[in-house]
VOKE-750952 format. One line per field, with one value per residue: x, y, z of N, C-alpha, C, O in turn; residue number from 1; residue in three letters. Coordinates in pm, whole numbers, plus 50000, padded with zeros to 5 digits. Example, Ala and Ser with C-alpha at 12.3 -4.5 7.8 and 13.67 -1.06 7.14 Angstrom:
2
n.X	51319,51285;
n.Y	49431,49775;
n.Z	50780,50708;
ca.X	51230,51367;
ca.Y	49550,49894;
ca.Z	50780,50714;
c.X	51320,51290;
c.Y	49670,50003;
c.Z	50780,50787;
o.X	51424,51341;
o.Y	49668,50114;
o.Z	50846,50804;
n	1,2;
res	Ala,Ser;
***
This chain:
256
n.X	49195,49297,49363,49583,49664,49932,50055,50367,50589,50865,51014,51010,50686,50518,50672,50708,50442,50375,50538,50418,50158,50222,50338,50113,49981,49849,49784,49999,50026,50277,50366,50572,50756,50993,51037,51166,51282,51434,51384,51189,51090,51119,50831,50555,50322,50357,50363,50547,50493,50522,50439,50328,50168,50090,50048,49820,49811,49998,49869,49641,49755,49874,49658,49511,49692,49711,49468,49172,49100,49101,49167,49281,49564,49652,49943,50161,50362,50509,50750,50781,50946,50945,50918,50623,50688,50925,50856,50834,50581,50555,50657,50468,50253,50352,50360,50087,49987,50093,50046,49776,49602,49698,49618,49340,49309,49401,49212,48975,49029,49013,48769,48535,48536,48513,48267,48092,48114,48027,48192,48500,48795,48932,49225,49368,49673,49777,49876,49969,50034,49824,49664,49796,49909,50215,50505,50661,50560,50336,50238,50274,50118,49866,49823,49787,49579,49372,49333,49236,48983,48867,48858,48681,48441,48408,48373,48111,47979,48029,47926,47662,47730,47867,48139,48428,48603,48898,49119,49463,49675,49989,50249,50542,50824,51134,51268,51190,51217,51141,51270,51496,51361,51223,51440,51557,51415,51471,51582,51672,51716,51612,51414,51579,51454,51321,51507,51570,51339,51343,51585,51526,51308,51418,51623,51474,51339,51558,51641,51432,51317,51096,50821,50794,50681,50695,50767,50647,50434,50263,50208,50066,49844,49731,49664,49464,49274,49213,49110,48931,48608,48480,48646,48732,48690,48922,49247,49498,49854,50127,50297,50320,50135,49896,49873,49849,49616,49431,49425,49296,49230,49443,49314,49060,48783,48682,48377,48225;
n.Y	50452,50363,50529,50527,50625,50601,50595,50641,50547,50531,50309,49949,49802,49996,50094,49862,49808,50029,49977,49739,49812,49994,49820,49699,49873,50089,50431,50581,50746,50807,50858,51025,51137,51276,51332,51105,51045,50843,50590,50449,50308,50506,50657,50764,50735,50771,50966,51134,51251,51484,51407,51439,51270,51359,51624,51867,52061,51961,51726,51834,51972,51758,51583,51755,51801,51544,51491,51338,51023,50664,50467,50465,50399,50355,50337,50448,50456,50424,50248,50097,49972,49867,49835,49942,50114,50211,50381,50700,50949,51135,51000,50797,50957,51039,50795,50726,50953,50929,50654,50602,50843,50968,50793,50818,51092,51111,50949,51091,51313,51221,51099,51263,51286,51017,50948,51125,51039,50788,50560,50393,50293,50226,50122,49999,49945,49737,49527,49191,49178,49264,49048,48856,48889,49043,49085,49399,49548,49696,49967,50021,49811,49884,50118,50019,49836,50008,50118,49894,49862,50108,50086,49870,49964,50193,50079,49987,50228,50350,50183,50236,50421,50290,50267,50093,49954,49822,49597,49524,49286,49245,49005,48923,49093,49085,49213,49475,49818,49825,49767,49941,50179,50181,50176,50424,50602,50543,50633,50611,50340,50007,49965,49881,49702,49539,49390,49110,49004,49147,49059,48790,48802,48932,48755,48530,48620,48658,48400,48289,48103,48067,48100,48408,48742,48887,49193,49180,49007,49167,49371,49222,49150,49400,49467,49275,49358,49607,49561,49349,49315,49120,49032,48954,49170,49172,49101,48879,48901,48735,48429,48363,48539,48452,48197,48268,48423,48227,48087,48019,48302,48418,48368,48350,48143,47902,47830,47510;
n.Z	47577,47900,48216,48489,48818,49033,49355,49533,49367,49349,49411,49475,49526,49403,49188,49033,48973,48815,48592,48508,48425,48224,48039,47949,47794,47914,48011,48235,48540,48732,49059,49301,49591,49531,49213,48969,48660,48559,48661,48537,48219,47922,47785,47586,47709,47974,48268,48512,48825,49097,49431,49756,49989,50234,50220,50153,49947,49765,49691,49567,49346,49209,49140,48982,48771,48671,48547,48396,48545,48558,48738,49072,49261,49580,49709,49834,50122,50453,50646,50976,51256,51573,51932,52106,52317,52225,52030,51938,51984,51782,51566,51540,51464,51212,51072,51060,50930,50674,50588,50651,50671,50443,50241,50268,50209,49942,49817,49866,49709,49448,49420,49348,49060,48983,49097,48965,48699,48732,48737,48800,48985,49301,49446,49728,49879,50131,50385,50481,50745,50882,50903,51046,51358,51457,51661,51748,51547,51599,51571,51296,51190,51288,51142,50886,50918,50973,50722,50587,50713,50650,50369,50325,50430,50273,50022,50029,50052,49807,49620,49507,49315,49124,49163,49225,49503,49626,49803,49819,49951,50031,50113,50307,50189,50102,49896,49879,50006,50270,50519,50515,50500,50745,50926,50878,51027,51283,51606,51885,51884,51987,52281,52588,52760,52589,52460,52446,52324,52083,51968,51933,51754,51527,51461,51395,51166,50996,50953,50824,50566,50420,50182,49999,49911,49593,49417,49160,49204,49349,49165,48974,49126,49177,48915,48868,49059,48958,48703,48694,48751,48898,49098,49440,49732,49885,49788,49797,49770,49654,49739,50013,50122,50004,50119,50387,50387,50344,50578,50910,51113,51381,51704,51611,51514,51273,51104,51124;
ca.X	49307,49268,49469,49598,49757,49989,50142,50481,50647,51011,51076,50923,50558,50467,50753,50676,50305,50380,50593,50320,50049,50281,50355,49982,49928,49775,49849,50038,50074,50358,50396,50672,50788,51094,51025,51285,51242,51522,51349,51091,51122,51058,50708,50464,50206,50400,50393,50599,50453,50555,50325,50344,50029,50061,50040,49696,49838,50064,49764,49558,49830,49896,49533,49477,49782,49686,49350,49076,49159,49014,49206,49374,49629,49716,50052,50262,50360,50638,50760,50828,50969,50991,50818,50545,50763,51034,50797,50795,50447,50562,50677,50336,50177,50405,50317,49943,49964,50125,49984,49630,49538,49737,49528,49207,49314,49409,49083,48880,49061,48981,48632,48431,48530,48461,48124,48017,48114,47973,48287,48633,48840,49032,49295,49452,49773,49807,49975,49917,50055,49691,49599,49871,49980,50358,50562,50742,50493,50202,50195,50264,50001,49745,49803,49739,49448,49275,49302,49147,48847,48824,48830,48562,48324,48396,48321,47965,47938,48043,47859,47553,47787,47943,48282,48478,48713,48959,49240,49568,49749,50115,50316,50678,50895,51271,51319,51152,51297,51071,51366,51572,51263,51198,51563,51590,51344,51514,51664,51741,51717,51505,51425,51657,51364,51271,51624,51559,51232,51391,51686,51457,51227,51505,51692,51375,51317,51679,51651,51308,51338,50966,50779,50785,50610,50780,50694,50564,50311,50176,50163,49963,49725,49671,49602,49337,49181,49175,49048,48834,48498,48431,48742,48688,48739,49059,49328,49631,49959,50245,50268,50299,50010,49785,49863,49803,49477,49345,49435,49216,49298,49472,49210,48930,48752,48604,48257,48245;
ca.Y	50408,50396,50598,50489,50702,50515,50668,50566,50472,50543,50177,49844,49765,50101,50097,49742,49822,50124,49904,49637,49875,50047,49707,49658,49983,50191,50555,50570,50862,50753,50969,51005,51263,51341,51264,51055,50992,50733,50460,50384,50321,50622,50624,50877,50706,50784,51095,51123,51372,51496,51391,51411,51241,51426,51768,51891,52136,51868,51637,51911,51996,51631,51535,51848,51776,51410,51490,51228,50896,50547,50389,50521,50301,50413,50248,50520,50420,50418,50137,50123,49849,49892,49818,50064,50204,50268,50458,50836,50978,51206,50897,50736,51052,51034,50669,50735,51060,50878,50527,50601,50967,50994,50713,50880,51220,51088,50895,51203,51405,51160,51046,51337,51253,50881,50949,51193,50954,50658,50453,50416,50191,50263,50005,50034,49842,49735,49426,49076,49189,49289,48918,48778,48983,49022,49180,49512,49611,49736,50095,50001,49726,49963,50213,49944,49779,50117,50128,49781,49894,50221,50037,49784,50049,50281,50000,49988,50367,50389,50086,50295,50504,50201,50285,49978,49977,49693,49589,49428,49258,49174,48940,48970,49115,49132,49292,49616,49900,49842,49771,50067,50283,50181,50211,50565,50679,50500,50731,50553,50195,49935,49979,49774,49603,49451,49340,48966,48986,49202,48968,48668,48831,48962,48631,48445,48670,48637,48258,48247,48071,48033,48176,48552,48816,48964,49309,49142,48949,49279,49435,49136,49159,49531,49454,49203,49443,49721,49526,49239,49356,49009,48989,48986,49298,49150,49020,48849,48912,48662,48294,48365,48610,48365,48092,48330,48466,48110,48024,48081,48413,48391,48417,48330,48005,47892,47749,47375;
ca.Z	47661,48039,48290,48629,48901,49137,49448,49585,49255,49340,49428,49527,49467,49316,49066,48953,48924,48704,48476,48468,48350,48100,47948,47901,47711,47989,48044,48375,48615,48841,49149,49406,49658,49449,49083,48899,48530,48516,48720,48451,48077,47856,47712,47572,47794,48114,48330,48648,48896,49239,49521,49899,50029,50362,50191,50079,49824,49675,49639,49475,49223,49140,49082,48875,48659,48618,48462,48419,48584,48566,48856,49170,49347,49698,49746,49912,50264,50520,50740,51112,51332,51709,52036,52125,52405,52149,51921,51976,51936,51654,51463,51521,51381,51076,51011,51029,50832,50541,50553,50668,50628,50304,50158,50275,50140,49797,49772,49865,49599,49319,49418,49275,48917,48970,49130,48860,48579,48772,48711,48856,49080,49400,49498,49843,49910,50274,50423,50553,50890,50939,50919,51143,51447,51476,51756,51702,51434,51643,51513,51151,51164,51314,51031,50770,50952,50959,50579,50555,50759,50567,50234,50322,50450,50156,49910,50042,50032,49667,49532,49428,49209,49036,49189,49298,49597,49651,49885,49785,50074,50006,50224,50338,50063,50127,49783,49890,50096,50398,50629,50508,50529,50889,50997,50861,51128,51416,51676,51999,51878,52056,52427,52651,52820,52483,52388,52418,52225,51956,51915,51891,51636,51413,51424,51329,51029,50918,50921,50759,50425,50364,50065,50016,49807,49502,49362,49046,49259,49388,49041,48914,49211,49149,48783,48884,49133,48875,48574,48704,48840,48979,49199,49577,49782,49932,49698,49853,49669,49696,49786,50158,50148,49965,50222,50510,50369,50348,50709,51015,51181,51521,51793,51548,51478,51152,51120,51072;
c.X	49284,49391,49466,49696,49801,50078,50257,50552,50799,51081,50967,50795,50507,50540,50719,50535,50298,50432,50488,50210,50100,50294,50224,49905,49835,49855,49875,50085,50145,50400,50498,50704,50889,51098,51160,51239,51317,51481,51249,51130,51052,50937,50623,50335,50237,50419,50440,50571,50496,50427,50374,50203,49993,50040,49920,49720,49907,49962,49680,49628,49846,49769,49489,49562,49755,49569,49260,49148,49054,49041,49302,49431,49700,49820,50155,50250,50500,50635,50806,50836,51025,50879,50741,50621,50883,50986,50757,50659,50449,50586,50544,50247,50221,50359,50170,49914,49990,50040,49832,49565,49577,49649,49389,49205,49319,49276,48979,48902,49015,48833,48530,48422,48478,48309,48042,48008,48047,48060,48423,48665,48945,49093,49389,49544,49805,49909,49908,49956,49922,49614,49666,49951,50127,50412,50647,50680,50356,50153,50178,50139,49872,49716,49747,49602,49339,49236,49213,49002,48787,48779,48700,48434,48299,48338,48169,47908,47933,47977,47746,47604,47872,48093,48329,48595,48767,49085,49336,49656,49875,50165,50453,50759,51034,51327,51287,51239,51230,51170,51446,51485,51242,51322,51597,51521,51386,51605,51743,51748,51599,51522,51496,51567,51315,51386,51612,51454,51281,51490,51623,51379,51314,51580,51597,51350,51437,51691,51531,51332,51206,50934,50767,50703,50710,50700,50604,50433,50211,50121,50051,49833,49654,49601,49467,49233,49128,49090,48941,48723,48450,48527,48694,48746,48882,49132,49466,49734,50086,50208,50241,50169,49889,49764,49804,49656,49381,49346,49342,49296,49328,49363,49070,48909,48671,48484,48281,48128;
c.Y	50454,50454,50558,50583,50613,50599,50579,50483,50478,50409,50075,49819,49870,50107,49980,49752,49920,50056,49807,49698,49940,49937,49660,49774,50079,50321,50554,50706,50806,50868,50927,51139,51344,51272,51227,50990,50864,50596,50382,50401,50442,50578,50750,50854,50721,50930,51068,51256,51367,51480,51358,51392,51302,51576,51795,51963,52048,51773,51711,51931,51867,51583,51625,51822,51642,51407,51371,51095,50785,50466,50470,50406,50374,50315,50316,50484,50421,50308,50182,49990,49886,49855,49950,50164,50268,50354,50596,50870,51055,51109,50827,50826,51045,50909,50678,50843,51012,50757,50531,50728,51005,50918,50775,51010,51204,51037,51005,51295,51353,51121,51129,51301,51112,50880,51013,51111,50819,50542,50494,50308,50253,50133,50050,49917,49847,49625,49310,49078,49219,49158,48832,48873,48945,49125,49285,49585,49668,49865,50083,49920,49804,50059,50143,49882,49884,50134,50013,49814,50007,50173,49958,49862,50137,50206,49998,50125,50404,50294,50149,50380,50423,50224,50168,50017,49840,49707,49489,49412,49178,49106,49001,48980,49172,49219,49440,49688,49919,49856,49900,50184,50296,50226,50360,50654,50644,50604,50663,50403,50135,49952,49857,49664,49501,49386,49193,48938,49031,49108,48842,48690,48851,48837,48537,48489,48643,48492,48206,48225,48033,48125,48325,48612,48895,49083,49274,49078,49060,49350,49355,49142,49293,49529,49384,49290,49556,49682,49419,49277,49245,48969,49029,49118,49288,49057,49001,48849,48844,48528,48290,48433,48524,48256,48149,48370,48348,48037,48091,48192,48374,48449,48402,48182,48007,47802,47611,47289;
c.Z	47805,48109,48436,48697,49016,49226,49495,49479,49248,49351,49461,49450,49367,49184,48976,48896,48808,48578,48419,48382,48221,47995,47888,47840,47784,47990,48195,48428,48737,48931,49255,49468,49578,49314,49022,48770,48494,48569,48635,48304,48015,47775,47700,47650,47943,48151,48472,48718,49042,49322,49662,49954,50164,50343,50102,49947,49721,49612,49535,49341,49141,49070,48967,48751,48593,48522,48491,48445,48580,48693,48942,49252,49459,49751,49836,50060,50321,50625,50877,51186,51468,51806,52052,52213,52336,52033,51970,51915,51805,51539,51435,51436,51236,51003,50970,50925,50691,50505,50554,50614,50486,50207,50154,50195,49989,49742,49764,49745,49464,49307,49340,49127,48895,48992,49020,48733,48603,48723,48766,48957,49173,49453,49608,49877,50059,50303,50494,50701,50959,50959,51025,51233,51466,51576,51685,51583,51472,51577,51362,51117,51183,51199,50908,50796,50940,50812,50534,50591,50676,50429,50229,50346,50328,50036,49912,50008,49883,49568,49450,49311,49111,49046,49275,49387,49638,49738,49824,49908,50042,50133,50248,50208,50089,50015,49796,49992,50231,50514,50632,50547,50679,50967,50988,50964,51272,51479,51787,51998,51952,52206,52489,52706,52717,52405,52351,52312,52087,51890,51860,51762,51513,51366,51350,51186,50940,50872,50844,50609,50357,50245,50098,49903,49724,49449,49244,49091,49291,49264,48976,48993,49190,49014,48794,48952,49046,48754,48581,48802,48933,49090,49338,49625,49832,49836,49761,49741,49720,49755,49935,50195,50116,50070,50350,50501,50376,50481,50808,51084,51325,51609,51736,51523,51351,51176,51062,51103;
o.X	49255,49505,49360,49800,49718,50167,50245,50573,50857,51195,50849,50794,50459,50478,50702,50510,50225,50376,50472,50173,50030,50265,50224,49782,49751,49977,49784,50172,50081,50463,50508,50683,50873,51155,51254,51166,51271,51537,51227,51197,50940,50939,50619,50248,50155,50480,50379,50621,50506,50322,50450,50128,49877,50017,49917,49657,49879,49970,49652,49569,49833,49774,49436,49511,49774,49568,49269,49243,48935,48950,49393,49356,49797,49789,50230,50140,50599,50531,50863,50745,51139,50762,50790,50619,50937,51065,50654,50627,50357,50541,50511,50176,50137,50322,50134,49826,49919,49970,49767,49482,49498,49609,49327,49110,49250,49234,48903,48807,48981,48780,48446,48312,48405,48234,47935,47904,48016,48010,48456,48577,49036,49021,49479,49499,49854,50020,49804,49915,49910,49510,49602,50050,50158,50369,50699,50742,50271,50039,50079,50063,49779,49601,49669,49519,49226,49120,49124,48912,48670,48674,48619,48330,48186,48263,48105,47803,47846,47972,47735,47528,47942,48167,48277,48676,48691,49147,49295,49706,49869,50129,50478,50761,51051,51424,51349,51325,51258,51156,51462,51528,51241,51312,51657,51563,51342,51695,51866,51783,51498,51636,51474,51601,51273,51364,51640,51476,51261,51481,51661,51383,51288,51598,51636,51339,51422,51744,51529,51363,51205,51011,50735,50661,50799,50578,50496,50331,50091,50003,49952,49724,49531,49491,49368,49117,49012,49007,48867,48743,48387,48495,48622,48840,48957,49084,49541,49706,50146,50101,50150,50099,49792,49650,49720,49580,49264,49278,49311,49415,49248,49323,48972,49005,48599,48489,48349,48126;
o.Y	50572,50431,50555,50618,50557,50669,50456,50364,50434,50394,50109,49816,49835,50122,49997,49708,49898,50075,49796,49643,49940,49959,49590,49774,50143,50321,50528,50771,50764,50964,50811,51244,51465,51163,51306,50891,50786,50496,50263,50498,50475,50476,50832,50941,50687,51007,50989,51360,51260,51533,51264,51489,51296,51648,51750,51931,52059,51744,51657,51910,51869,51546,51577,51822,51627,51329,51311,51060,50810,50403,50536,50325,50446,50222,50247,50482,50417,50279,50290,49908,49930,49846,50056,50284,50367,50395,50609,50825,51044,51133,50799,50779,51045,50915,50642,50825,51049,50757,50471,50721,51068,50970,50785,51036,51275,51077,51013,51347,51430,51112,51072,51287,51088,50820,50962,51112,50745,50441,50612,50240,50322,50045,50131,49805,49949,49631,49326,48989,49201,49158,48747,48930,48828,49240,49261,49674,49687,49872,50130,49955,49790,50079,50202,49875,49853,50160,50032,49796,50002,50214,49977,49830,50154,50264,50006,50137,50478,50320,50117,50408,50479,50204,50146,50103,49753,49813,49380,49510,49056,49143,49117,48886,49293,49293,49523,49628,50017,49945,49961,50277,50406,50305,50416,50767,50706,50657,50659,50342,50201,49953,49744,49546,49391,49332,49155,48859,48962,49080,48793,48607,48794,48817,48473,48406,48609,48465,48090,48319,47973,48216,48362,48542,48960,49074,49332,49092,49048,49385,49412,49140,49299,49583,49429,49296,49596,49761,49400,49271,49272,48881,49128,49170,49386,48947,49097,48803,48890,48512,48221,48390,48521,48227,48087,48352,48365,47935,48209,48176,48304,48565,48437,48105,48103,47709,47598,47171;
o.Z	47829,48069,48499,48640,49087,49176,49495,49498,49149,49306,49473,49327,49259,49078,48855,48784,48711,48470,48297,48278,48120,47878,47787,47834,47720,47974,48274,48370,48833,48886,49293,49406,49559,49302,49024,48772,48410,48526,48658,48269,48053,47707,47792,47656,48028,48078,48544,48676,49102,49287,49683,49964,50205,50441,49987,49847,49602,49493,49428,49236,49019,48953,48867,48639,48472,48427,48597,48375,48597,48748,48890,49306,49436,49826,49906,50116,50247,50684,50893,51179,51478,51768,52014,52186,52384,51948,52037,51805,51724,51427,51320,51347,51146,50885,50858,50841,50598,50404,50468,50523,50416,50103,50047,50121,49916,49634,49668,49687,49374,49197,49271,49073,48799,48915,48984,48666,48509,48675,48777,49010,49128,49500,49585,49901,50109,50250,50558,50775,51081,51026,51086,51189,51487,51575,51576,51525,51385,51531,51307,51026,51103,51162,50833,50706,50901,50781,50451,50510,50638,50379,50139,50289,50284,49957,49807,49945,49839,49448,49332,49218,49027,48950,49384,49352,49680,49744,49782,49963,50028,50245,50213,50129,50096,50037,49729,50057,50301,50597,50737,50616,50734,51061,51079,50986,51368,51414,51783,52099,51977,52255,52445,52698,52753,52297,52238,52220,51988,51771,51754,51671,51408,51246,51252,51096,50823,50764,50803,50536,50249,50212,50210,49811,49778,49437,49230,49024,49265,49259,48929,48936,49187,49000,48736,48910,49058,48709,48484,48924,49035,49170,49352,49566,49824,49806,49776,49630,49817,49814,49980,50287,50191,50107,50413,50596,50410,50497,50792,51110,51388,51592,51802,51511,51323,51258,50961,51067;
n	1,2,3,4,5,6,7,8,9,10,11,12,13,14,15,16,17,18,19,20,21,22,23,24,25,26,27,28,29,30,31,32,33,34,35,36,37,38,39,40,41,42,43,44,45,46,47,48,49,50,51,52,53,54,55,56,57,58,59,60,61,62,63,64,65,66,67,68,69,70,71,72,73,74,75,76,77,78,79,80,81,82,83,84,85,86,87,88,89,90,91,92,93,94,95,96,97,98,99,100,101,102,103,104,105,106,107,108,109,110,111,112,113,114,115,116,117,118,119,120,121,122,123,124,125,126,127,128,129,130,131,132,133,134,135,136,137,138,139,140,141,142,143,144,145,146,147,148,149,150,151,152,153,154,155,156,157,158,159,160,161,162,163,164,165,166,167,168,169,170,171,172,173,174,175,176,177,178,179,180,181,182,183,184,185,186,187,188,189,190,191,192,193,194,195,196,197,198,199,200,201,202,203,204,205,206,207,208,209,210,211,212,213,214,215,216,217,218,219,220,221,222,223,224,225,226,227,228,229,230,231,232,233,234,235,236,237,238,239,240,241,242,243,244,245,246,247,248,249,250,251,252,253,254,255,256;
res	Met,Lys,Thr,Ile,Leu,Ile,Ser,Gly,Cys,Ser,Ser,Gly,Phe,Gly,Leu,Glu,Thr,Ala,Arg,Tyr,Phe,Leu,Asp,Arg,Asp,Trp,Gln,Val,Val,Ala,Thr,Met,Arg,Thr,Pro,Arg,Glu,Asp,Val,Leu,Pro,Arg,Ser,Asp,Arg,Leu,Arg,Val,Leu,Ala,Leu,Asp,Val,Thr,Asp,Ala,Glu,Ser,Ile,Arg,Arg,Cys,Val,Glu,Ala,Ala,Gly,Pro,Leu,Asp,Val,Leu,Val,Asn,Asn,Ala,Gly,Ile,Gly,Trp,Leu,Asn,Ala,Leu,Glu,Gly,Thr,Pro,Ile,Asp,Val,Ala,His,Glu,Ile,Phe,Glu,Thr,Asn,Thr,Leu,Gly,Thr,Ile,Ala,Met,Thr,Arg,Ala,Val,Leu,Pro,Gln,Phe,Arg,Gln,Arg,Lys,Glu,Gly,Val,Val,Val,Asn,Val,Thr,Ser,Thr,Val,Thr,Leu,Lys,Pro,Leu,Pro,Leu,Leu,Ser,Val,Tyr,Thr,Ala,Ser,Lys,Ala,Ala,Val,Asn,Ala,Phe,Thr,Glu,Ser,Leu,Ala,Leu,Glu,Leu,His,Pro,Phe,Asn,Val,Arg,Val,Arg,Leu,Val,Leu,Pro,Gly,Arg,Ser,Pro,Glu,Thr,Arg,Phe,Gly,Asp,Asn,Ala,Arg,Ser,Arg,Met,Arg,Gly,Gly,Phe,Pro,Glu,Ala,Tyr,Ala,Asp,Leu,Thr,Gln,Ser,Val,Leu,Ala,Gly,Trp,Ala,Gln,Asp,Ser,Ser,Ala,Val,Thr,His,Pro,Leu,Asp,Val,Ala,Ala,Ala,Val,Trp,Arg,Ala,Ala,Thr,Asp,Pro,Ser,Cys,Pro,Ile,Arg,Val,Ala,Ala,Gly,Ala,Asp,Ala,Val,Ala,Leu,Ala,Gly,Ser,Pro,Arg,Pro,Gly,His,Val,Thr,Ala,Gly;
***
């Protein structure tokens, strides 16, 4: 029976992914900053562990308690929505410490066992905002784009050890707590100079009735990344993400 460790399981994508793998008879190590047993069904194949990906000692304790792993899913992350001028530098540090350096730290902690066994999979969950630039998301996008670059380089580094590294890129998901997450860090609101832009952007999102990504889409994409050795390094998750991944990138041209 295989074992997966998933970070950020208190809600959203991580919670749904934990359920998905439990339903398919995997052993699941579901981690969260403040462990809650009530968010997942009781199972003798489930362990809920505390994990703060910005804390080296927390990472060490979690990986030690988890024991041998087959798959690591780096899903823990925090959201942020504001103009760059409305982003205090300490908030930018917090975003990168969790979204980017937390992913790197967790991967470093698990890699020795994968490398020694010459098997294992790392799945990093980022976002399709890295494919389509959007205003008010510059810092958040940068933190996720860094993980994309990290993942693609690391995949080459670990190929000789038969360790696979994959990216899952979800689209817009109103069902998750991204907005609440971002608002909880807001202090002074949006800068006045960006009021018109902010109003326009938020109104556009509120009226957007196009396809979205559901947590189950992400769980299924993680499953594919974890279990299908032939899947591409980037796996889009959600109808909007799939459409976006198949479109030419802004500022790029396709060969014809």
